[in-house]
C-alpha angles and dihedrals in degrees: 000000000000118000132168107303120226090227090058095059127093106249091202094054096097091054102042121122106227118207115195123208111247092251090059098044096092090051089047094056092049090048092051091048092051093044089054089053093045094050100039115132134221093273092071111107117248133196115317091015093292119139111258112233117252116248108256120247117261137190121206115203105208130189118208124211087198128066108257095224093062120110116254096353093056100031092053095060091043091051090054093050092049093046092047096051096042095047092046092051088241094307092116118043125178112204110205124214126194120237111289096010094112106354129036120244116286093012098093096105093052093044094051093044091052093046095243086129127016099231145359137210115211145109121269093232088080090070098059089116092060100027114030093195093051095094090060088068092052106042139328126211109250085001136139123315117236099276096048091043092051088048092055092046096049104027101024127050095279100109092039092052090043094058091040090058093058093042094050091052091051097247111154097221143115112219126211128179105235109169146003131218116212120221113324128209116268095234153298119261135181091221140020118285105212098161148355093283091063091062096051112107096009117142106219140173103229133164135225128329090344087067090058087054091053092047090056086053092057100263120138103230131202132170116226130172119250093256090056101049102076094051092046089052093048095048095044095246087129128020097207142009147195120201119148146299122351091255092052094045089050093053088054093051103236088147091066091067110020120041107186113084115186129206152231105045095229089171096054117025086156131004129197124217116206138207114216116198123189105253095232091050091050092047091052091056119095117250088251092053090049092049092050093054091046089052093047090052089049091051090047091059089060092043093050094046092048096047091045092052096042100051111041102083094057091053091048092052090050091050090055102038104034109021103040096241120159113213117210133189116215114251118244089252092057093045089051090050092051091048098049091046089051091052090055091047090051091049092050093049091048090055093045100049127031095204092050086056093050093053096040093051092047091050090046091051091050090049093050090055092045091055090073090060095040095050092052105032106048131069116241117269117254105261122238 
């Protein structure tokens, strides 16, 4: 059972001076206020002058679908566990377990719902076989970038629909967004992909709704865990793969076998990670403890986004200068093909599943409104 190791923690964290940007100061003040409530002890006066009872200590056993040593994916959940334990004065402890330690790959949702484990750290795209709409809460091909996606989740109907999906299907879980991955690479290939014919017949690891697109283009798609991909490439079980950010892919060693890395990640411009907490476990927590975990997850979104944006260029340079990787940018023709194929996939899914349609149409309506802001507020991207 693998938890957060003492050697992995930043020994200076408790003494650091944290300076918030002005735009975050209001949130920071609110966070400090709520943390004070969450961590108050039995000496605090209650109603009528009586001492308020201290919140009992709780341990949350959490199973991760992602290796804890990975950049961004691993550091994000470790960040949450460290923040929660420190801010609660040790009253709330999240015990982290590596993939497969207590729950087999892709069984986290069932295990959390059944109470076999208290919580899970994953991405909802893994549950597409059970819940067709689930990938829409993870990443959407040609979909929103991180800022727009977060806006829909928190100020549109995203989070409401997200919880509704699990509730309607009878899963006994509370869902929280606890991280975001910025644009991923589009894939690693053993040879150049110059046109649609080069995709046909490939065996490829691919995630989520983007995988449905690749299937329509003649790719044989499989979904493997991060720990399985390198060996599958090495043994020729798959010819190509996509997984995540350049830093994460580099950690997994894809560059040792396949040397053509394609951009942009049309299939995952932003990807949410989720924390699933068993509903009974959640309901037994005090309001302060619940608020503490919610705030830690909110903080983790910023942490993951910042780490993701700050570290990719160095990994990309290493790939080119040290690992012999050739980076490619998809041609306009290939991007148009991916987009038109995605539109057909989305249409098929909407016809197949009413709740998929409900979520997809809600997100599409939000994006249509957001477009007015986006077209007028932002500077043009530097052309390639």
